[in-house]
C-alpha positions in Angstrom: 171.2 27.5 166.0 169.0 25.4 168.2 171.2 22.3 167.8 174.3 24.4 168.7 172.6 25.7 171.8 171.5 22.3 172.9 175.0 20.8 172.3 176.5 23.6 174.3 174.1 23.1 177.2 174.7 19.4 177.3 178.5 19.9 177.3 178.3 22.4 180.2 176.2 20.0 182.3 178.4 17.0 181.4 175.5 15.1 179.8 176.7 12.6 177.2 175.1 10.5 174.5 173.9 7.0 175.1 176.6 4.4 175.1 174.2 1.9 173.3 175.1 1.7 169.6 172.6 3.5 167.3 172.5 0.4 165.2 170.3 -1.1 167.9 166.6 -0.4 167.4 165.0 1.6 170.2 161.6 2.0 171.7 159.5 5.0 172.6 156.5 4.5 174.9 154.3 7.6 175.4 151.7 7.1 178.2 148.7 9.4 178.1 147.4 8.8 181.6 143.7 7.9 182.0 142.5 8.0 178.4 140.0 5.3 177.6 139.5 3.9 174.1 136.0 5.5 174.2 137.5 8.9 175.0 140.2 8.8 172.3 137.9 7.6 169.6 135.5 10.5 170.4 138.4 13.0 170.5 139.6 11.8 167.0 136.0 11.8 165.7 135.4 15.4 166.9 138.7 16.6 165.3 140.7 17.2 168.4 143.6 14.8 167.5 144.6 15.3 163.9 148.0 13.8 164.7 146.4 10.5 165.8 144.3 10.4 162.6 147.6 11.1 160.7 149.2 8.1 162.4 146.2 5.9 161.4 146.7 6.9 157.7 150.4 5.9 158.1 149.4 2.4 159.2 149.1 2.8 163.0 146.3 0.7 164.4 144.1 2.1 167.2 143.1 -0.7 169.6 141.5 -1.1 173.0 142.8 -3.6 175.6 141.7 -4.7 179.0 144.1 -3.2 181.6 143.1 -5.4 184.5 142.2 -4.7 188.1 143.0 -2.5 189.8 142.7 -0.1 186.7 145.4 2.1 188.2 148.8 3.6 187.1 150.9 1.9 189.7 149.7 -1.6 188.7 149.8 -1.1 184.9 153.2 0.6 184.8 154.7 -2.2 186.9 153.5 -4.8 184.4 154.7 -2.8 181.5 158.2 -2.1 182.9 158.9 -5.2 184.9 156.4 -7.9 183.8 154.7 -8.2 187.3 151.8 -6.3 188.8 151.0 -8.7 191.7 150.2 -7.4 195.1 149.7 -3.8 194.0 146.1 -3.2 195.0 145.7 0.5 194.3 147.5 3.8 194.0 147.7 3.9 197.8 147.9 0.8 200.0 149.5 -0.8 203.0 152.2 -3.2 201.8 152.2 -6.1 204.2 155.7 -7.4 203.0 157.3 -4.0 203.5 155.2 -3.0 206.5 154.6 0.5 205.2 152.0 2.6 203.5 152.7 3.3 199.9 151.4 6.0 197.6 152.3 6.3 193.9 153.5 9.9 194.2 155.6 9.4 197.4 159.2 9.2 196.5 160.6 7.5 199.6 158.1 4.7 199.8 158.1 4.1 196.0 161.9 4.0 195.9 161.9 1.3 198.6 159.0 -0.6 197.1 160.5 -0.6 193.6 164.0 -1.6 194.7 162.8 -4.5 196.8 160.1 -5.7 194.6 161.8 -5.4 191.2 165.5 -4.9 191.9 166.4 -8.5 191.0 164.8 -8.3 187.5 167.6 -8.4 185.0 166.1 -6.7 182.0 163.6 -4.1 182.9 162.1 -2.4 179.8 163.9 0.9 180.1 167.3 -0.3 181.2 170.1 1.9 179.7 167.3 4.3 178.7 165.2 7.2 180.1 162.0 7.5 182.2 160.2 10.8 182.6 157.5 11.2 185.2 156.8 7.5 185.6 155.5 5.9 188.8 158.6 3.7 188.6 162.0 4.2 186.9 161.6 1.0 184.8 165.4 0.5 185.2 166.2 3.7 183.5 169.9 4.7 183.9 170.4 7.4 181.3 167.8 9.8 182.8 165.4 8.9 185.6 162.9 11.5 186.5 160.3 9.3 188.2 158.6 9.0 191.6 161.4 6.7 192.8 164.0 9.3 192.1 162.3 12.1 193.9 163.6 11.1 197.3 166.8 13.2 197.7 168.7 14.3 200.7 170.5 17.5 199.8 170.4 20.5 197.4 173.7 19.4 195.9 172.4 15.9 195.3 169.3 17.4 193.7 171.3 19.6 191.3 173.7 16.8 190.3 170.9 14.2 189.9 168.5 16.4 188.0 170.9 18.7 186.1 169.2 17.7 182.9 166.2 19.8 184.1 168.4 22.9 183.7 168.8 22.4 180.0 165.4 23.9 179.0 166.1 26.9 181.3 169.3 27.7 179.4 166.9 28.6 176.6 165.9 32.1 177.6 162.8 32.1 175.4 161.4 28.9 177.0 162.4 30.0 180.6 160.5 33.4 180.3 157.6 31.9 178.4 156.9 29.4 181.1 157.2 31.9 183.9 155.0 34.5 182.2 152.4 31.8 181.6 152.5 30.6 185.2 152.4 34.1 186.7 149.7 35.3 184.4 147.4 32.4 184.9 148.0 32.5 188.6 146.7 36.0 188.8 143.6 35.1 186.6 142.9 32.0 188.7 143.1 34.0 191.9 140.6 36.6 190.6 138.2 33.8 189.6 138.6 32.2 193.0 137.9 35.4 194.8 134.8 35.9 192.6 133.6 32.3 193.5 134.8 32.7 197.1 136.3 29.2 196.8 139.8 28.3 198.0 139.2 24.8 196.7 138.7 26.1 193.2 142.0 28.0 193.4 144.0 25.0 194.7 142.6 22.5 192.2 142.9 24.9 189.3 146.4 25.9 190.2 147.4 22.2 190.6 146.1 21.5 187.1 147.7 24.7 185.7 151.2 23.8 187.1 150.8 20.2 185.8 149.8 21.5 182.4 152.3 24.4 181.9 155.3 23.3 183.8 155.6 19.5 184.1 154.2 18.6 180.7 156.2 21.2 178.9 159.3 20.4 180.8 158.9 16.7 180.4 158.4 17.1 176.7 161.6 19.2 176.5 163.6 16.6 178.4 162.2 13.9 176.1 163.5 15.8 173.0 166.9 16.0 174.7 166.9 12.3 175.4 166.2 11.6 171.7 169.0 13.9 170.8 171.2 11.9 173.2 170.1 8.7 171.3 168.5 7.0 174.3 167.6 3.5 173.3 164.4 3.5 175.3 162.2 6.4 176.3 159.1 6.5 178.6 157.2 9.6 179.1 153.9 10.1 181.0 151.5 12.9 180.1 149.1 13.1 183.0 147.1 16.2 182.3 144.0 14.4 181.1 143.8 12.2 184.2 143.9 15.3 186.4 141.3 17.2 184.4 138.9 14.3 184.1 139.1 13.6 187.8 138.0 17.2 188.3 135.4 17.7 185.6 134.4 14.3 184.0 135.2 12.6 180.8 133.1 14.7 178.4 134.1 18.2 179.7 135.4 20.6 177.0 138.6 21.0 178.9 139.2 17.3 178.7 139.2 17.5 174.9 141.4 20.5 174.9 143.9 18.6 177.0 143.8 15.7 174.6 144.4 18.1 171.8 147.4 19.7 173.5 148.9 16.3 174.4 148.6 15.2 170.8 150.7 18.2 169.7 153.4 17.1 172.2 153.2 13.6 170.8 153.6 14.8 167.3 156.7 16.8 168.1 158.3 13.7 169.8 157.4 11.6 166.8 159.0 14.1 164.5 162.1 14.2 166.7 162.3 10.4 166.7 162.4 10.4 162.8 165.4 12.8 162.9 167.3 10.5 165.3 170.2 8.3 164.1 168.4 5.4 165.9 165.3 3.7 164.5 162.4 3.5 167.1 159.3 1.5 167.7 156.8 4.3 168.5 153.9 3.3 170.9 151.1 5.5 172.2 149.0 4.0 175.0 147.0 4.8 178.1 147.6 3.0 181.4 143.8 2.9 182.2 140.7 4.7 181.2 138.3 6.7 183.2 134.5 6.3 183.8 132.2 9.2 184.6 131.7 9.4 188.3 129.8 10.8 191.3 131.7 11.4 194.5 130.4 9.1 197.3 129.1 11.9 199.4 126.8 13.1 196.6 124.8 9.9 196.9 125.1 9.2 200.6 123.8 11.3 203.5 126.8 10.2 205.5 130.5 10.4 204.7 132.3 7.1 204.2 134.0 7.4 207.6 130.6 7.8 209.2 129.1 4.9 207.3 131.9 2.6 208.5 131.9 4.0 212.1 128.1 3.5 212.3 128.4 -0.1 210.9 131.1 -0.9 213.5 129.3 0.7 216.4 132.4 0.6 218.6 133.3 4.0 220.2 136.7 2.8 221.2 137.8 2.6 217.6 138.8 5.4 215.4 138.0 5.4 211.6 140.4 7.3 209.4 140.2 8.1 205.7 143.8 8.4 204.7 146.5 7.9 202.1 148.8 6.4 204.8 151.5 7.6 207.0 155.2 7.0 207.7 154.9 5.8 211.2 156.7 2.5 212.3 154.4 -0.5 211.9 154.5 -1.1 215.7 152.8 2.2 216.2 150.2 1.6 213.6 149.5 -1.9 214.9 148.6 -0.6 218.4 146.6 2.5 217.2 143.2 0.8 217.4 142.4 2.5 214.0 140.5 1.4 211.0 142.4 2.8 208.0 140.2 3.6 204.9 142.7 3.9 202.0 141.0 5.2 198.8 142.2 4.8 195.3 139.6 6.5 193.2 136.8 3.9 193.1 138.4 1.4 195.4 138.9 1.5 199.2 141.2 -0.9 200.9 140.1 -1.2 204.6 142.7 -2.2 207.1 142.2 -3.0 210.7 145.3 -1.8 212.6 145.8 -5.1 214.5 145.8 -7.1 211.2 148.4 -5.1 209.3 150.8 -8.0 209.4 148.3 -10.8 209.0 144.9 -10.0 207.4 141.5 -10.9 208.9 139.0 -13.2 207.1 135.3 -12.8 207.0 134.6 -15.1 210.0 136.9 -13.1 212.2 135.4 -9.8 211.0 131.9 -10.9 211.6 132.7 -12.3 215.0 133.9 -8.9 216.1 131.4 -6.8 214.1 128.4 -8.9 213.1 126.6 -6.1 211.3 129.6 -4.6 209.5 129.4 -6.2 206.1 125.7 -6.2 205.7 125.5 -2.6 206.8 128.1 -1.5 204.4 126.3 -3.2 201.5 123.2 -1.2 202.2 125.0 2.0 201.5 123.9 3.3 198.2 127.5 4.3 197.1 129.0 0.9 197.8 128.5 -1.7 195.0 130.6 -4.6 196.0 132.6 -5.9 199.0 135.6 -8.3 198.7 136.6 -10.3 201.7 138.7 -13.4 202.5 136.8 -16.5 203.2 139.1 -19.1 204.8 141.3 -20.2 201.9 138.9 -18.6 199.4 137.8 -15.1 198.7 134.3 -13.8 198.3 132.9 -10.8 196.2 129.6 -9.8 197.6 127.3 -7.6 195.6 123.8 -6.3 196.2 122.3 -9.0 194.1 124.5 -12.0 194.7 128.1 -13.3 195.3 131.1 -14.9 193.7 133.5 -17.2 195.4 137.1 -17.4 194.1 139.6 -20.1 194.8 143.2 -20.2 193.5 142.3 -17.6 190.9 139.1 -19.2 189.6 135.4 -18.7 190.1 134.2 -21.8 192.0 130.7 -20.7 193.1 128.2 -18.1 191.9 125.0 -17.1 193.6 122.4 -14.7 192.2 123.5 -11.9 189.9 126.6 -10.5 191.6 127.9 -8.5 188.6 124.7 -6.5 188.0 125.8 -3.1 186.9 129.2 -4.2 185.8 130.9 -6.2 183.1 130.5 -10.0 183.4 133.1 -10.8 180.8 135.6 -13.6 181.4 138.6 -11.3 181.6 136.9 -9.3 184.4 136.2 -12.3 186.5 139.8 -13.7 185.9 141.3 -10.3 186.9 139.1 -10.1 190.0 140.0 -13.6 191.1 143.7 -12.7 190.7 143.3 -9.4 192.6 141.5 -11.2 195.4 144.6 -13.3 196.1 146.9 -10.3 196.8 148.3 -10.3 200.3 148.2 -6.5 200.6 144.6 -5.9 199.8 142.6 -4.7 202.7 140.8 -6.9 205.2 137.8 -5.6 203.3 137.9 -4.0 199.9 135.1 -1.7 198.8 134.2 -1.0 195.2 132.0 1.9 194.2 128.5 1.2 192.9 127.2 2.2 189.5 124.3 4.7 189.6 122.6 5.9 186.5 125.6 4.9 184.4 128.1 6.6 186.7 130.7 4.9 188.9 131.0 6.1 192.5 134.3 7.5 193.5 135.6 7.5 197.1 137.5 10.7 196.4 136.2 14.1 195.2 136.2 12.9 191.6 133.8 13.3 188.6 135.9 10.9 186.6 137.2 7.7 188.2 139.1 4.4 187.8 140.6 1.7 189.9 137.7 -0.7 189.7 136.1 -2.9 187.1 133.2 -1.0 185.7 132.9 0.8 182.3 135.5 2.6 180.3 138.0 2.7 183.2 139.2 -0.9 182.3 139.4 -0.3 178.5 142.3 2.1 177.6 143.8 2.5 174.1 147.0 1.5 172.4 148.4 2.7 169.0 151.2 1.0 167.2 152.5 0.1 163.7 154.6 -2.8 165.1 153.5 -5.9 163.1 154.4 -8.1 166.0 152.4 -6.1 168.5 149.5 -5.6 166.1 149.2 -9.3 165.6 149.0 -9.9 169.3 146.4 -7.3 169.7 144.3 -9.0 167.0 144.5 -12.3 169.0 144.2 -11.0 172.6 143.2 -8.0 174.6 145.1 -9.3 177.7 147.4 -6.8 179.3 149.9 -9.5 180.1 150.2 -10.7 176.5 150.4 -7.2 175.1 153.0 -5.9 177.5 155.1 -9.0 177.2 155.2 -8.3 173.5 156.2 -4.7 174.0 159.0 -5.8 176.3 160.2 -8.2 173.6 160.6 -5.3 171.1 163.6 -3.9 172.8 166.9 -4.6 171.0 169.6 -3.3 173.4 
């Protein structure tokens, strides 16, 4: 009956099967946003993920890998889907080539960025396939429900473009179940918010609720439909864990409950893939991990804006903590503003007059002699990255590193105290330091009592280079991919191998 209902719904909405022959092997990549290797192993050990343990018994290997810097979704997904993560310095940033601010969830800027940066790539990973709730489309043409696609100009265009979203709602049981859950939990959350006298609690909890009940459930439903349509490539992002851990930390009971729920969705997709006419490579992975965190203002008597304003000591300049704006670059250039653009535990600092051409350390210190030294005295700031003529310099509280052409060429003191000093960390930092679109100054959160400092109101953080945030997990039974994982934990090598698995 369910199959008949689904076939009927697809026919009504003019949704057809994939034109790619089912003799071609497919690939399914499930991204569980923000789950470190440490978190997933703990969840399995405590019995929250019986499906993952079941996969291990079937020969799936659970591995950790180094996701690189920044340890952030927009960078990792770009490398997975297109093979290039260069000049993506955060989840939010000012792109000097495009002349605009970009944020991972903003449809218009992401669409423009993806088309111009990756449009010439001939074989993106999900070409002829489907992408559900990705930061990018990955070239998906069968179904694309990503940040790029969310820039639409009319209701009619919306309905035509996203008519697949109507399929689950043609199932009366699912439609009413979702609405009853949303309404019921909304009332309960409002009552709890009134009791706590906290509008922030209501907003954050409702955001989490809608993500959990609506987007995840709907995304899973669409993924099942895509498998029924024989999509040759499927990407789906489950982002509940990332949201919950930002709010509550990595070891909160709710984080384990979310992992448990996500594993159920993964199991159902795995079972659907086995019923498909097409054979699939089935890959579970996280785009980055998360480290336990303290918000900056919990360890600083001043806000970050006030810290920077005090260090500059120039009343003519405004300091703005922002995710960006959609103003023309000419207006931003003349605004006499210092933009602090946070991405969890990274802040890219842009001087308005240098949005086209970045400033180096000498120019900054000529204008503001005390700026860098004052920033470094702040308890919540661990490291500062600046350009130094043709080199780049990472300054810590206990020393400094100098990078040139992607390599460490000078080291003074103990600059990496409190962070990993492994070769892959230094290589990734050196590469990151060369990005044109990083800020004139880049701030990295300190590590205090084992917790990383977040520049947003987070108790779980990522983006930087400290702790579990740079060590996510990957599960696969692909012999080819497993062999690479045994030889290297490099994201570049691993994702290149994943892209080579496509057979369509």
